[in-house]
Residue, then its C-alpha position, 0 to 999 in steps of 0.5 A: m484539558g487546557s482552556r484552548w482545547r476543543c473536543r469533537g466527535g467521539a472524543r466529546s462523548a462521555f461514553g464509548p462505542g459499546v454504550m452506543r451500540a447497547l442503546m441502539s440495540g435497545l431501541r431496535a428491540a423496542e421497535a420490534v416489539g412494538l411492530e409485533f404488538a401492532g400485528r406486523g409479524q416477524a419483527l422479533e425474528r428479524y431483530a434476533h437474526m440481526q443480533r446473531h449476525a452482529f455477534a458473529a461479525y464481532l467474534a470474527v474480528q475478535r479472532q483476527y485480533y487474537r490471531a495477530e497477537r504473537r508476543w506471549p504465546m506461552h501464556s495460558f490466556w493466549q494458548s486457550r484462544f489461539p492453540g499452536a501460536v508460535p512466537i514472533s522470534q521464531g520467524v512466523 
């Protein structure tokens, strides 16, 4: 980068959003453990529910992206993720 460049927001960070998500998840897990030890039950169960919900949302978005990809339907990678994919050239 040149001396006249200035980064802001995520571009200024030295890590990607996956790292931030992992750190936040770790903090929430620690909070849940602390609440459980303090006698405020169900914290670990709520944390586990939150993690299951976040993973389900991730899988839903992943499926959308995989189904949108139609350039290489004959490759085994895409066939295993989206059986019955039709090439763009077939007008679908």
